A tleap script that builds the chain and sets N, CA, C and O, in Angstrom:
source leaprc.protein.ff14SB
mol = sequence {
  NMET ARG PRO GLY ASP GLU GLN ALA ILE THR
  GLU GLY LYS LYS ILE TYR ASP ARG TRP CYS
  ARG SER CYS HIE LEU ALA ASP GLY SER GLY
  ARG ILE GLY PRO ASN LEU ASN ASP ASP GLN
  TRP ASN TYR PRO ARG THR ALA THR ASP GLN
  GLY LYS PHE GLU ILE ILE TYR ALA GLY GLY
  ALA GLY ALA MET PRO ALA PHE GLY ASN ARG
  LEU GLU ARG LEU GLY SER HIE PRO PRO GLU
  THR PHE ARG PHE GLY CVAL
}
set mol.1.N position { 0.831 -1.175 0.000 }
set mol.1.CA position { 0.000 0.000 0.000 }
set mol.1.C position { 0.874 1.235 0.000 }
set mol.1.O position { 1.856 1.314 0.737 }
set mol.2.N position { 0.515 2.188 -0.822 }
set mol.2.CA position { 1.198 3.476 -0.845 }
set mol.2.C position { 0.470 4.442 0.076 }
set mol.2.O position { -0.754 4.378 0.191 }
set mol.3.N position { 1.210 5.350 0.744 }
set mol.3.CA position { 0.533 6.374 1.558 }
set mol.3.C position { -0.485 7.133 0.712 }
set mol.3.O position { -0.206 7.503 -0.428 }
set mol.4.N position { -1.645 7.356 1.273 }
set mol.4.CA position { -2.691 8.075 0.559 }
set mol.4.C position { -3.487 7.222 -0.418 }
set mol.4.O position { -4.257 7.761 -1.212 }
set mol.5.N position { -3.321 5.913 -0.379 }
set mol.5.CA position { -4.055 5.002 -1.264 }
set mol.5.C position { -5.504 4.948 -0.783 }
set mol.5.O position { -5.843 4.177 0.115 }
set mol.6.N position { -6.344 5.771 -1.388 }
set mol.6.CA position { -7.732 5.925 -0.936 }
set mol.6.C position { -8.515 4.623 -0.989 }
set mol.6.O position { -9.334 4.363 -0.107 }
set mol.7.N position { -8.284 3.812 -1.989 }
set mol.7.CA position { -8.999 2.535 -2.086 }
set mol.7.C position { -8.644 1.624 -0.912 }
set mol.7.O position { -9.526 0.999 -0.323 }
set mol.8.N position { -7.358 1.547 -0.571 }
set mol.8.CA position { -6.926 0.718 0.554 }
set mol.8.C position { -7.468 1.263 1.871 }
set mol.8.O position { -7.849 0.493 2.753 }
set mol.9.N position { -7.505 2.592 2.007 }
set mol.9.CA position { -8.032 3.203 3.228 }
set mol.9.C position { -9.520 2.898 3.374 }
set mol.9.O position { -9.977 2.562 4.467 }
set mol.10.N position { -10.270 3.011 2.300 }
set mol.10.CA position { -11.706 2.706 2.328 }
set mol.10.C position { -11.944 1.242 2.674 }
set mol.10.O position { -12.808 0.928 3.493 }
set mol.11.N position { -11.183 0.350 2.057 }
set mol.11.CA position { -11.310 -1.085 2.334 }
set mol.11.C position { -10.941 -1.379 3.789 }
set mol.11.O position { -11.629 -2.142 4.467 }
set mol.12.N position { -9.854 -0.771 4.262 }
set mol.12.CA position { -9.427 -0.965 5.648 }
set mol.12.C position { -10.473 -0.495 6.642 }
set mol.12.O position { -10.674 -1.127 7.679 }
set mol.13.N position { -11.147 0.619 6.332 }
set mol.13.CA position { -12.195 1.130 7.220 }
set mol.13.C position { -13.358 0.148 7.304 }
set mol.13.O position { -13.897 -0.078 8.387 }
set mol.14.N position { -13.747 -0.435 6.181 }
set mol.14.CA position { -14.829 -1.430 6.195 }
set mol.14.C position { -14.451 -2.632 7.053 }
set mol.14.O position { -15.267 -3.126 7.831 }
set mol.15.N position { -13.217 -3.098 6.910 }
set mol.15.CA position { -12.749 -4.243 7.698 }
set mol.15.C position { -12.687 -3.873 9.172 }
set mol.15.O position { -13.115 -4.649 10.027 }
set mol.16.N position { -12.155 -2.685 9.477 }
set mol.16.CA position { -12.071 -2.234 10.865 }
set mol.16.C position { -13.473 -2.174 11.467 }
set mol.16.O position { -13.689 -2.653 12.581 }
set mol.17.N position { -14.414 -1.597 10.749 }
set mol.17.CA position { -15.784 -1.491 11.266 }
set mol.17.C position { -16.400 -2.859 11.507 }
set mol.17.O position { -17.172 -3.037 12.449 }
set mol.18.N position { -16.065 -3.822 10.666 }
set mol.18.CA position { -16.651 -5.160 10.789 }
set mol.18.C position { -16.030 -5.969 11.926 }
set mol.18.O position { -16.749 -6.616 12.688 }
set mol.19.N position { -14.697 -5.940 12.048 }
set mol.19.CA position { -14.032 -6.860 12.963 }
set mol.19.C position { -13.307 -6.213 14.132 }
set mol.19.O position { -13.008 -6.901 15.107 }
set mol.20.N position { -13.017 -4.948 14.078 }
set mol.20.CA position { -12.171 -4.323 15.111 }
set mol.20.C position { -12.935 -3.361 16.016 }
set mol.20.O position { -12.627 -3.220 17.199 }
set mol.21.N position { -13.904 -2.724 15.452 }
set mol.21.CA position { -14.631 -1.655 16.140 }
set mol.21.C position { -15.249 -2.090 17.469 }
set mol.21.O position { -15.269 -1.314 18.424 }
set mol.22.N position { -15.742 -3.297 17.534 }
set mol.22.CA position { -16.423 -3.738 18.757 }
set mol.22.C position { -15.484 -3.769 19.962 }
set mol.22.O position { -15.929 -3.541 21.087 }
set mol.23.N position { -14.213 -4.041 19.756 }
set mol.23.CA position { -13.251 -4.078 20.871 }
set mol.23.C position { -12.428 -2.791 20.997 }
set mol.23.O position { -12.054 -2.400 22.103 }
set mol.24.N position { -12.149 -2.141 19.880 }
set mol.24.CA position { -11.280 -0.960 19.897 }
set mol.24.C position { -12.055 0.346 19.721 }
set mol.24.O position { -11.455 1.420 19.729 }
set mol.25.N position { -13.371 0.271 19.565 }
set mol.25.CA position { -14.282 1.406 19.365 }
set mol.25.C position { -14.053 2.088 18.020 }
set mol.25.O position { -13.005 1.929 17.395 }
set mol.26.N position { -15.050 2.845 17.592 }
set mol.26.CA position { -15.018 3.489 16.273 }
set mol.26.C position { -13.824 4.420 16.118 }
set mol.26.O position { -13.249 4.522 15.034 }
set mol.27.N position { -13.452 5.096 17.195 }
set mol.27.CA position { -12.346 6.055 17.116 }
set mol.27.C position { -11.003 5.448 17.523 }
set mol.27.O position { -10.004 6.165 17.582 }
set mol.28.N position { -10.958 4.150 17.805 }
set mol.28.CA position { -9.716 3.474 18.167 }
set mol.28.C position { -9.269 3.700 19.602 }
set mol.28.O position { -8.156 3.321 19.964 }
set mol.29.N position { -10.115 4.312 20.429 }
set mol.29.CA position { -9.715 4.649 21.799 }
set mol.29.C position { -9.700 3.445 22.743 }
set mol.29.O position { -9.164 3.537 23.848 }
set mol.30.N position { -10.271 2.340 22.328 }
set mol.30.CA position { -10.192 1.106 23.104 }
set mol.30.C position { -11.338 0.900 24.063 }
set mol.30.O position { -11.850 1.844 24.664 }
set mol.31.N position { -11.729 -0.343 24.196 }
set mol.31.CA position { -12.727 -0.773 25.170 }
set mol.31.C position { -12.207 -2.070 25.749 }
set mol.31.O position { -11.543 -2.059 26.786 }
set mol.32.N position { -12.492 -3.184 25.107 }
set mol.32.CA position { -11.894 -4.463 25.498 }
set mol.32.C position { -10.444 -4.490 25.000 }
set mol.32.O position { -9.529 -4.886 25.721 }
set mol.33.N position { -10.266 -4.064 23.761 }
set mol.33.CA position { -8.928 -3.983 23.185 }
set mol.33.C position { -8.256 -2.679 23.576 }
set mol.33.O position { -8.924 -1.746 24.023 }
set mol.34.N position { -6.935 -2.604 23.413 }
set mol.34.CA position { -6.213 -1.400 23.820 }
set mol.34.C position { -6.485 -0.199 22.921 }
set mol.34.O position { -6.995 -0.327 21.808 }
set mol.35.N position { -6.131 0.959 23.437 }
set mol.35.CA position { -6.191 2.203 22.679 }
set mol.35.C position { -5.203 2.096 21.520 }
set mol.35.O position { -4.044 1.736 21.723 }
set mol.36.N position { -5.652 2.403 20.323 }
set mol.36.CA position { -4.792 2.347 19.142 }
set mol.36.C position { -4.282 3.724 18.739 }
set mol.36.O position { -3.538 3.853 17.766 }
set mol.37.N position { -4.678 4.748 19.481 }
set mol.37.CA position { -4.360 6.122 19.097 }
set mol.37.C position { -3.144 6.709 19.789 }
set mol.37.O position { -2.647 7.756 19.373 }
set mol.38.N position { -2.658 6.067 20.821 }
set mol.38.CA position { -1.510 6.624 21.531 }
set mol.38.C position { -0.272 5.775 21.254 }
set mol.38.O position { -0.339 4.797 20.510 }
set mol.39.N position { 0.822 6.139 21.835 }
set mol.39.CA position { 2.068 5.400 21.637 }
set mol.39.C position { 2.431 4.536 22.827 }
set mol.39.O position { 3.601 4.209 23.024 }
set mol.40.N position { 1.442 4.163 23.623 }
set mol.40.CA position { 1.691 3.313 24.784 }
set mol.40.C position { 1.327 1.871 24.432 }
set mol.40.O position { 0.166 1.555 24.169 }
set mol.41.N position { 2.338 1.007 24.434 }
set mol.41.CA position { 2.151 -0.389 24.080 }
set mol.41.C position { 2.668 -1.255 25.221 }
set mol.41.O position { 3.652 -0.907 25.873 }
set mol.42.N position { 2.012 -2.374 25.459 }
set mol.42.CA position { 2.431 -3.283 26.524 }
set mol.42.C position { 3.755 -3.969 26.217 }
set mol.42.O position { 4.510 -4.302 27.130 }
set mol.43.N position { 4.037 -4.179 24.946 }
set mol.43.CA position { 5.246 -4.870 24.529 }
set mol.43.C position { 5.934 -4.044 23.444 }
set mol.43.O position { 5.263 -3.560 22.533 }
set mol.44.N position { 7.240 -3.874 23.518 }
set mol.44.CA position { 7.946 -3.041 22.538 }
set mol.44.C position { 7.684 -3.441 21.086 }
set mol.44.O position { 7.586 -2.577 20.215 }
set mol.45.N position { 7.570 -4.743 20.821 }
set mol.45.CA position { 7.369 -5.184 19.436 }
set mol.45.C position { 6.055 -4.668 18.851 }
set mol.45.O position { 5.970 -4.430 17.646 }
set mol.46.N position { 5.039 -4.493 19.679 }
set mol.46.CA position { 3.752 -4.024 19.153 }
set mol.46.C position { 3.802 -2.562 18.728 }
set mol.46.O position { 2.863 -2.075 18.098 }
set mol.47.N position { 4.866 -1.863 19.056 }
set mol.47.CA position { 5.019 -0.477 18.616 }
set mol.47.C position { 5.542 -0.396 17.186 }
set mol.47.O position { 5.585 0.690 16.607 }
set mol.48.N position { 5.943 -1.535 16.607 }
set mol.48.CA position { 6.466 -1.541 15.238 }
set mol.48.C position { 5.370 -1.946 14.259 }
set mol.48.O position { 4.408 -2.616 14.635 }
set mol.49.N position { 5.522 -1.536 13.004 }
set mol.49.CA position { 4.553 -1.934 11.978 }
set mol.49.C position { 4.502 -3.449 11.828 }
set mol.49.O position { 3.426 -4.031 11.696 }
set mol.50.N position { 5.673 -4.083 11.850 }
set mol.50.CA position { 5.712 -5.545 11.726 }
set mol.50.C position { 5.004 -6.204 12.903 }
set mol.50.O position { 4.260 -7.167 12.717 }
set mol.51.N position { 5.228 -5.696 14.108 }
set mol.51.CA position { 4.575 -6.252 15.288 }
set mol.51.C position { 3.062 -6.113 15.219 }
set mol.51.O position { 2.340 -7.044 15.578 }
set mol.52.N position { 2.574 -4.975 14.768 }
set mol.52.CA position { 1.126 -4.770 14.625 }
set mol.52.C position { 0.552 -5.742 13.604 }
set mol.52.O position { -0.499 -6.344 13.828 }
set mol.53.N position { 1.252 -5.892 12.477 }
set mol.53.CA position { 0.800 -6.830 11.457 }
set mol.53.C position { 0.725 -8.246 12.023 }
set mol.53.O position { -0.260 -8.953 11.807 }
set mol.54.N position { 1.766 -8.659 12.749 }
set mol.54.CA position { 1.795 -10.010 13.305 }
set mol.54.C position { 0.630 -10.253 14.255 }
set mol.54.O position { 0.048 -11.338 14.255 }
set mol.55.N position { 0.290 -9.267 15.055 }
set mol.55.CA position { -0.828 -9.426 15.986 }
set mol.55.C position { -2.148 -9.505 15.232 }
set mol.55.O position { -2.997 -10.335 15.557 }
set mol.56.N position { -2.328 -8.658 14.239 }
set mol.56.CA position { -3.565 -8.727 13.443 }
set mol.56.C position { -3.637 -10.067 12.726 }
set mol.56.O position { -4.691 -10.702 12.706 }
set mol.57.N position { -2.542 -10.498 12.144 }
set mol.57.CA position { -2.536 -11.726 11.359 }
set mol.57.C position { -2.677 -12.981 12.218 }
set mol.57.O position { -3.486 -13.858 11.915 }
set mol.58.N position { -1.884 -13.065 13.295 }
set mol.58.CA position { -1.816 -14.314 14.061 }
set mol.58.C position { -2.473 -14.245 15.433 }
set mol.58.O position { -2.559 -15.262 16.121 }
set mol.59.N position { -2.935 -13.074 15.844 }
set mol.59.CA position { -3.552 -12.933 17.154 }
set mol.59.C position { -2.517 -12.568 18.209 }
set mol.59.O position { -1.312 -12.583 17.958 }
set mol.60.N position { -3.014 -12.244 19.386 }
set mol.60.CA position { -2.131 -11.837 20.464 }
set mol.60.C position { -2.582 -12.446 21.776 }
set mol.60.O position { -3.576 -13.168 21.842 }
set mol.61.N position { -1.839 -12.142 22.804 }
set mol.61.CA position { -2.192 -12.638 24.129 }
set mol.61.C position { -3.539 -12.068 24.546 }
set mol.61.O position { -3.882 -10.939 24.194 }
set mol.62.N position { -4.283 -12.841 25.283 }
set mol.62.CA position { -5.579 -12.361 25.748 }
set mol.62.C position { -6.672 -12.613 24.731 }
set mol.62.O position { -6.771 -13.711 24.183 }
set mol.63.N position { -7.487 -11.617 24.476 }
set mol.63.CA position { -8.690 -11.785 23.671 }
set mol.63.C position { -8.506 -11.508 22.188 }
set mol.63.O position { -9.448 -11.694 21.418 }
set mol.64.N position { -7.334 -11.072 21.762 }
set mol.64.CA position { -7.133 -10.718 20.349 }
set mol.64.C position { -7.054 -11.973 19.490 }
set mol.64.O position { -6.085 -12.728 19.570 }
set mol.65.N position { -8.099 -12.198 18.650 }
set mol.65.CA position { -8.077 -13.362 17.772 }
set mol.65.C position { -7.215 -13.113 16.534 }
set mol.65.O position { -6.877 -11.971 16.222 }
set mol.66.N position { -6.872 -14.173 15.849 }
set mol.66.CA position { -6.138 -14.083 14.588 }
set mol.66.C position { -7.105 -13.753 13.454 }
set mol.66.O position { -8.191 -14.324 13.365 }
set mol.67.N position { -6.698 -12.827 12.593 }
set mol.67.CA position { -7.526 -12.446 11.458 }
set mol.67.C position { -6.874 -12.773 10.120 }
set mol.67.O position { -7.438 -12.456 9.072 }
set mol.68.N position { -5.704 -13.398 10.130 }
set mol.68.CA position { -4.976 -13.679 8.902 }
set mol.68.C position { -5.769 -14.445 7.873 }
set mol.68.O position { -5.827 -14.039 6.712 }
set mol.69.N position { -6.387 -15.553 8.273 }
set mol.69.CA position { -7.143 -16.366 7.318 }
set mol.69.C position { -8.338 -15.619 6.763 }
set mol.69.O position { -8.653 -15.753 5.580 }
set mol.70.N position { -9.004 -14.842 7.583 }
set mol.70.CA position { -10.156 -14.073 7.112 }
set mol.70.C position { -9.721 -13.040 6.079 }
set mol.70.O position { -10.379 -12.871 5.053 }
set mol.71.N position { -8.618 -12.352 6.345 }
set mol.71.CA position { -8.141 -11.332 5.423 }
set mol.71.C position { -7.646 -11.950 4.123 }
set mol.71.O position { -7.870 -11.392 3.049 }
set mol.72.N position { -6.980 -13.091 4.206 }
set mol.72.CA position { -6.514 -13.759 2.995 }
set mol.72.C position { -7.674 -14.178 2.105 }
set mol.72.O position { -7.597 -14.055 0.883 }
set mol.73.N position { -8.744 -14.670 2.707 }
set mol.73.CA position { -9.917 -15.073 1.912 }
set mol.73.C position { -10.518 -13.876 1.187 }
set mol.73.O position { -11.058 -14.016 0.090 }
set mol.74.N position { -10.425 -12.703 1.801 }
set mol.74.CA position { -10.942 -11.492 1.166 }
set mol.74.C position { -9.957 -10.889 0.179 }
set mol.74.O position { -10.322 -10.010 -0.602 }
set mol.75.N position { -8.709 -11.352 0.207 }
set mol.75.CA position { -7.668 -10.737 -0.606 }
set mol.75.C position { -7.449 -9.308 -0.172 }
set mol.75.O position { -7.319 -8.413 -1.006 }
set mol.76.N position { -7.407 -9.090 1.126 }
set mol.76.CA position { -7.527 -7.773 1.695 }
set mol.76.C position { -6.279 -7.251 2.371 }
set mol.76.O position { -5.381 -8.009 2.737 }
set mol.77.N position { -6.243 -5.920 2.530 }
set mol.77.CA position { -5.208 -5.254 3.326 }
set mol.77.C position { -5.585 -5.367 4.796 }
set mol.77.O position { -6.769 -5.474 5.115 }
set mol.78.N position { -4.608 -5.345 5.700 }
set mol.78.CA position { -4.954 -5.352 7.124 }
set mol.78.C position { -5.676 -4.066 7.526 }
set mol.78.O position { -5.495 -3.027 6.891 }
set mol.79.N position { -6.491 -4.134 8.576 }
set mol.79.CA position { -7.197 -2.942 9.025 }
set mol.79.C position { -6.272 -1.803 9.413 }
set mol.79.O position { -6.695 -0.647 9.428 }
set mol.80.N position { -5.016 -2.103 9.729 }
set mol.80.CA position { -4.096 -1.024 10.080 }
set mol.80.C position { -3.933 -0.051 8.922 }
set mol.80.O position { -3.530 1.094 9.127 }
set mol.81.N position { -4.245 -0.499 7.693 }
set mol.81.CA position { -4.225 0.389 6.550 }
set mol.81.C position { -5.125 1.587 6.802 }
set mol.81.O position { -4.759 2.727 6.515 }
set mol.82.N position { -6.293 1.316 7.337 }
set mol.82.CA position { -7.222 2.403 7.657 }
set mol.82.C position { -6.678 3.244 8.787 }
set mol.82.O position { -6.681 4.472 8.705 }
set mol.83.N position { -6.211 2.600 9.843 }
set mol.83.CA position { -5.760 3.328 11.018 }
set mol.83.C position { -4.625 4.276 10.681 }
set mol.83.O position { -4.636 5.431 11.106 }
set mol.84.N position { -3.636 3.800 9.916 }
set mol.84.CA position { -2.507 4.654 9.580 }
set mol.84.C position { -2.849 5.633 8.467 }
set mol.84.O position { -2.136 6.615 8.262 }
set mol.85.N position { -3.920 5.376 7.758 }
set mol.85.CA position { -4.295 6.273 6.660 }
set mol.85.C position { -5.134 7.448 7.097 }
set mol.85.O position { -5.330 8.389 6.328 }
set mol.86.N position { -5.629 7.411 8.309 }
set mol.86.CA position { -6.510 8.482 8.781 }
set mol.86.C position { -5.694 9.639 9.294 }
set mol.86.O position { -6.255 10.642 9.737 }
savepdb mol mol.pdb
quit
């Protein structure tokens, strides 16, 4: 994805609304899942783009499920595309 890729941002927003919003809220401020808007992370690796991708793809400790197979079936970008594109 290139920065400013409007199609990827739109697709990412749809995915975020479908699968992420219930735990991270519409604005990313967090409810069950952590706040996605600040720079406070429980583990240093989650502060990196690769770490965020790995958690979205394979899941994380606690309640974060893996979304890799779902995204692959859609041929889709990760929801972080939307988050970083806003």
